[in-house]
C-alpha positions, 0 to 999 in steps of 0.5 A: 298225198293220198287221203287215208279214205282212199286205202280205207275203201279196199278194206272195208269191203271186206269187213264192212262192220268195222268202223272208219275209226277203227280201220283208220287207226289200224291202218296209220299204225301199220303204215308206221310200222311199215315205214319204221322197218322199211324206210320206204317213204323218203324225201330228199331235202336240198339247200340246207344251211349248217351254222357255225357253232350250231350242231342243230339242223332242223328238216322241214317234214312232208305233210302228215310226216315225222322223221324216222331216219337220215337214209344219206347226207352230203356236205358240199358235194361230199357224199362220205358223211357218216351216220352215227349216234350220239353214243358211238361219237362220245366214244369215238370223238369225246369233244365232238360237241365242243371242238370245232372242225368240218362235219363228217357225222350226221345223226338224229336229235334225241330231243326234237322231232325233225331235227337232225345233229351234224358233227363235230361242231361246225367250224364255219357256216356253209350256205345252201350246201348241205344235202339230206335224203331222210326217211319218214313215217306218218304221224299218228293224226295223219290223214293222208299217206305218201302217193308213192308209198300208197301206189307201190305198197297199198297191197301191204298196208291193207293186208297189214290192217286186215290182220290186225282187224280180224284179230280184235277180241270180241269183234263180230268179224273176229277170225284169228286164222285169217288175222294170222294169214294176213299178217303173214302176207303183210310181213313178207311183203314188208321184208322184202320192201326192207331188203329193197329200200336197204340198198343205198343207205349211208355207211354207218360207224363200224361196230366192233365185234368180240369174239370168244370172250376177248 
C-alpha cells in the first residue's frame, strides 16, 4: 500500500497554500469516485467456503478498502455464476431465500459492508472452493492507497484532486478555468480506465427492454 502523503507530494507543489487536510480529503474523494466508476482496484479471494443454509459470505477487504462490486465469481471451478440484484432474483426466482439448491448467483449485501450473498440458498456446504474477484475503493478515512492503483493511475488521481482544489470558493488559489481543465483531464482518464477494466467482467442477469410502449 502507498501512503496518501506520497500522492499528496505530487499535488502540493502546484498549490502550496493548500493544507494537507484539504488535499488528502479531496484526494480520497477522487480515488473513491475513480474506483466506483472503473473498478480499477481489485483483489481475488480464494479458498472461500459457502455454508449450507447460509446466504452470506464475508470477504476480508484489503487495508483501507471497502467493497464496491463483485467482478467475477466461480464455485468449484464453474465460472458461470451470474451477478444479480436481490430485486432481480425476487422476480426470477421468488423462493431463492428459502428453496435450497446449488448457488448460481452472487450479489452484494444490502445490509453489511464487505459481505456478499449467494443464491439460491445453498443446499450443501462447499469448503474452500468458492473464488471471488472483487472490486474495492478506499474507505473515507484511508491513509493509504493500493499500490497498483497509484502506479497505473496516479496522473488521474492528481488531476482529479487539482480539479477540485482549484474550484474551492474563496480559496487564494481559486481558478475555475484551471479547475475545469484538470477535471476534464481526470474524466478522460477515468473513462478510458473504465473501458479497459470492463473487459472480463462477469455476466449479469439479462435485462428485458420494451420498445414502442409494448
